[in-house]
TIMIFI-983121 format. One record per residue (C-alpha): x, y, z; residue number from 1; residue in three letters. Coordinates in nm, 3 decimals, padded with zeros to 5 digits, m for minus. Layout:
% TIMIFI-983121
- X;Y;Z;i;aa
- X;Y;Z;NUM;ala
...
***
This chain:
% TIMIFI-983121
- X;Y;Z;i;aa
- 07.883;07.991;11.454;1;met
- 07.760;08.265;11.692;2;leu
- 07.781;08.021;11.979;3;his
- 08.151;07.966;11.910;4;glu
- 08.219;08.341;11.869;5;ile
- 08.057;08.432;12.202;6;phe
- 08.197;08.140;12.397;7;ser
- 08.484;08.160;12.647;8;ser
- 08.841;08.122;12.516;9;val
- 08.927;07.916;12.827;10;phe
- 08.882;07.541;12.833;11;gln
- 08.594;07.425;13.042;12;thr
- 08.710;07.268;13.371;13;gly
- 09.073;07.360;13.325;14;ser
- 09.243;07.525;13.621;15;ser
- 09.595;07.554;13.467;16;ala
- 09.727;07.896;13.376;17;phe
- 09.753;07.928;12.996;18;glu
- 09.979;08.201;12.860;19;leu
- 09.817;08.228;12.516;20;gly
- 09.462;08.306;12.634;21;pro
- 09.600;08.534;12.905;22;phe
- 09.786;08.745;12.652;23;leu
- 09.482;08.754;12.417;24;ala
- 09.254;08.863;12.701;25;cys
- 09.503;09.133;12.816;26;thr
- 09.539;09.267;12.464;27;ala
- 09.160;09.291;12.419;28;val
- 09.118;09.448;12.764;29;ser
- 09.378;09.718;12.681;30;leu
- 09.221;09.787;12.344;31;leu
- 08.873;09.816;12.489;32;leu
- 09.009;10.027;12.775;33;gly
- 09.159;10.259;12.517;34;leu
- 08.820;10.280;12.345;35;leu
- 08.647;10.363;12.675;36;ile
- 08.906;10.633;12.755;37;ala
- 08.875;10.789;12.412;38;trp
- 08.498;10.795;12.441;39;thr
- 08.512;10.946;12.786;40;his
- 08.750;11.218;12.671;41;ala
- 08.530;11.309;12.374;42;his
- 08.365;11.644;12.441;43;gly
- 08.466;11.675;12.806;44;ser
- 08.770;11.792;13.002;45;ala
- 08.939;11.524;13.208;46;cys
- 09.281;11.456;13.350;47;ser
- 09.548;11.253;13.175;48;arg
- 09.593;11.030;13.478;49;ser
- 09.224;10.937;13.478;50;phe
- 09.236;10.845;13.110;51;leu
- 09.543;10.626;13.170;52;leu
- 09.356;10.459;13.455;53;thr
- 09.060;10.383;13.228;54;leu
- 09.296;10.221;12.975;55;val
- 09.452;09.993;13.234;56;met
- 09.151;09.919;13.457;57;leu
- 08.994;09.647;13.238;58;pro
- 09.326;09.459;13.218;59;ala
- 09.374;09.487;13.599;60;val
- 09.023;09.355;13.672;61;val
- 09.065;09.083;13.413;62;gln
- 09.388;08.964;13.580;63;thr
- 09.218;08.957;13.921;64;val
- 08.931;08.747;13.787;65;ile
- 09.175;08.501;13.622;66;met
- 09.382;08.472;13.942;67;leu
- 09.085;08.374;14.156;68;val
- 09.055;08.074;13.927;69;asn
- 08.696;08.106;13.817;70;gly
- 08.542;08.193;14.155;71;ser
- 08.301;08.457;14.031;72;ile
- 08.183;08.568;14.377;73;gly
- 08.541;08.620;14.501;74;thr
- 08.639;08.789;14.183;75;gly
- 08.356;09.039;14.195;76;ile
- 08.427;09.113;14.560;77;ala
- 08.797;09.178;14.495;78;val
- 08.728;09.381;14.178;79;ala
- 08.465;09.585;14.366;80;gly
- 08.733;09.687;14.611;81;ala
- 08.911;09.873;14.331;82;phe
- 08.606;10.095;14.282;83;ser
- 08.619;10.205;14.647;84;leu
- 08.948;10.384;14.574;85;ile
- 08.766;10.633;14.360;86;arg
- 08.480;10.679;14.602;87;phe
- 08.704;10.728;14.904;88;arg
- 08.943;10.985;14.747;89;ser
- 08.746;11.275;14.601;90;val
- 08.384;11.300;14.483;91;pro
- 08.364;11.177;14.127;92;gly
- 08.132;11.295;13.853;93;gly
- 07.856;11.063;13.745;94;ala
- 08.016;11.030;13.405;95;arg
- 08.347;10.930;13.557;96;glu
- 08.186;10.669;13.783;97;ile
- 07.994;10.532;13.484;98;gly
- 08.318;10.494;13.283;99;ser
- 08.484;10.316;13.576;100;ile
- 08.199;10.067;13.607;101;phe
- 08.201;10.014;13.232;102;leu
- 08.576;09.944;13.242;103;ala
- 08.524;09.700;13.533;104;met
- 08.247;09.521;13.344;105;ala
- 08.473;09.477;13.047;106;ile
- 08.743;09.344;13.276;107;gly
- 08.501;09.096;13.423;108;leu
- 08.399;08.973;13.079;109;ala
- 08.754;08.938;12.944;110;thr
- 08.868;08.780;13.273;111;gly
- 08.617;08.501;13.211;112;met
- 08.729;08.467;12.851;113;gly
- 08.429;08.613;12.678;114;tyr
- 08.620;08.846;12.443;115;leu
- 08.344;08.886;12.184;116;ala
- 08.091;08.971;12.451;117;val
- 08.322;09.229;12.599;118;ala
- 08.391;09.385;12.259;119;ala
- 08.020;09.395;12.166;120;leu
- 07.917;09.546;12.499;121;phe
- 08.197;09.804;12.500;122;ala
- 08.117;09.904;12.142;123;gly
- 07.743;09.947;12.215;124;leu
- 07.798;10.147;12.533;125;met
- 08.059;10.373;12.372;126;cys
- 07.832;10.431;12.073;127;leu
- 07.540;10.526;12.294;128;val
- 07.770;10.751;12.498;129;asn
- 07.887;10.931;12.180;130;leu
- 07.539;10.968;12.037;131;leu
- 07.400;11.118;12.359;132;leu
- 07.698;11.349;12.388;133;ser
- 07.671;11.475;12.028;134;val
- 07.296;11.520;12.054;135;ser
- 07.327;11.739;12.362;136;gly
- 07.100;11.520;12.567;137;phe
- 07.049;11.651;12.920;138;gly
- 07.219;11.988;12.865;139;lys
- 07.097;12.295;13.045;140;ser
- 06.861;12.526;12.863;141;ala
- 07.030;12.793;12.646;142;lys
- 07.071;13.110;12.848;143;gly
- 07.033;12.936;13.185;144;glu
- 07.226;13.109;13.463;145;arg
- 07.276;13.087;13.839;146;ile
- 07.217;13.430;13.995;147;leu
- 07.341;13.500;14.347;148;arg
- 07.296;13.824;14.529;149;met
- 07.315;13.971;14.873;150;thr
- 07.038;14.191;15.016;151;ile
- 06.996;14.373;15.349;152;pro
- 06.772;14.212;15.608;153;glu
- 06.525;14.500;15.589;154;val
- 06.439;14.419;15.225;155;leu
- 06.155;14.170;15.179;156;asp
- 06.293;13.954;14.903;157;tyr
- 05.949;13.788;14.841;158;glu
- 05.818;13.974;14.543;159;gly
- 06.090;14.244;14.549;160;ala
- 06.239;14.136;14.215;161;phe
- 05.947;13.958;14.044;162;asp
- 05.881;14.234;13.789;163;asp
- 06.247;14.247;13.687;164;leu
- 06.265;13.870;13.640;165;phe
- 05.944;13.875;13.442;166;asp
- 06.094;14.144;13.214;167;thr
- 06.437;13.988;13.156;168;tyr
- 06.384;13.612;13.189;169;thr
- 06.180;13.334;13.032;170;val
- 06.159;13.162;13.366;171;arg
- 06.311;13.197;13.710;172;trp
- 06.313;13.016;14.042;173;glu
- 06.441;13.100;14.386;174;leu
- 06.644;12.796;14.479;175;glu
- 06.771;12.879;14.833;176;asn
- 06.804;13.154;15.089;177;val
- 07.056;13.179;15.369;178;arg
- 07.156;13.443;15.620;179;thr
- 07.500;13.604;15.638;180;ala
- 07.699;13.851;15.846;181;asn
- 07.535;13.759;16.181;182;met
- 07.192;13.762;16.021;183;gly
- 07.215;14.122;15.898;184;ser
- 07.203;14.011;15.528;185;met
- 07.041;13.749;15.314;186;tyr
- 07.206;13.557;15.033;187;lys
- 06.965;13.458;14.756;188;leu
- 07.026;13.203;14.483;189;cys
- 06.808;13.206;14.171;190;tyr
- 06.813;12.982;13.865;191;arg
- 06.712;13.196;13.568;192;ile
- 06.682;13.159;13.190;193;val
- 06.744;13.485;13.008;194;leu
- 06.528;13.595;12.715;195;lys
- 06.688;13.606;12.375;196;gly
- 06.868;13.932;12.301;197;gly
- 06.848;14.045;12.661;198;ile
- 07.155;14.214;12.812;199;ser
- 07.276;14.040;13.123;200;glu
- 07.438;14.367;13.238;201;lys
- 07.106;14.549;13.217;202;ala
- 06.949;14.295;13.450;203;leu
- 07.234;14.325;13.699;204;leu
- 07.220;14.706;13.696;205;asp
- 06.850;14.703;13.772;206;asp
- 06.903;14.450;14.051;207;leu
- 07.182;14.662;14.199;208;arg
- 06.940;14.954;14.231;209;cys
- 06.716;14.742;14.452;210;arg
- 06.960;14.545;14.667;211;asn
- 07.156;14.846;14.788;212;gly
- 07.443;14.788;14.546;213;asn
- 07.550;14.484;14.742;214;leu
- 07.728;14.181;14.585;215;glu
- 07.568;14.017;14.281;216;ile
- 07.714;13.731;14.074;217;ser
- 07.573;13.564;13.765;218;cys
- 07.732;13.268;13.593;219;gly
- 07.683;12.939;13.422;220;lys
- 07.509;12.652;13.590;221;val
- 07.756;12.441;13.783;222;thr
- 07.529;12.194;13.956;223;ser
- 07.680;11.949;14.204;224;gln
- 07.394;11.703;14.155;225;asp
- 07.604;11.482;13.929;226;asp
- 07.861;11.409;14.197;227;leu
- 07.863;11.059;14.339;228;leu
***
C-alpha cells in the first residue's frame, strides 16, 4: 500500500506527454508552493512578489523536469539555473534562500511524479520551520544592542569605557575599530547586552561625557551574517 502511495504517477518507460498526470502534478506543485509561501511569511516581513514567486517556483521547476523527459542530470542543471537569478540580483537572506531551495526540491519531486513524497517532505519541512520560528530558536539575547560611537584619536579606547559597561551591561564585546576623518577619530562598534531595568539613556549620557560628546548610536542587532 505504501509502495503504491509513494510511487511515481508516470508510467515506467513511457516518453509520451500525458495531460492528466501533468495537471495533477501542477496542482500539487501550486498547493505545496502556497504552503511554503505561507510558512515563509509567518512571523517575518517579506515582499508580495517574493511570496508569489515561491508559490509558482515548484510548478516551474516541475515543468522543466517533465520537459527534459526524465533526464535527471539535465533537469537538475536547468533547474539550478533558476536559483542563480536570486544570487545574481541582490543578496538574499538565509531564510529566503532556504525557502527557494525547498520550493525547487518540491518541484523536482513533483516533476518526477512523486506527489506523495513531495507532500510529505514539504509538510515536514514547513512544520519544522514553524516550530523553530514559534520557539524563538536562534534569536538574539533579550536586551542585546549594537553600540557605535566616535571618539577622538587622543582617547585610548582600550579600557576607557570598561567600568561603564560593567555597570550597565551583562556582557559586552568590542567588535571592530576603524579610523575616520583622516585618522583624527576612531569609530568603535560594541555588541552589548543591557542589564534588566537599566536605562539606555543613562548609559549613553555617561558615554558622552567620556567621548567628547561626539556621535553615539545604539540600536537593535542587524547582523549581515545571514546574507548569502
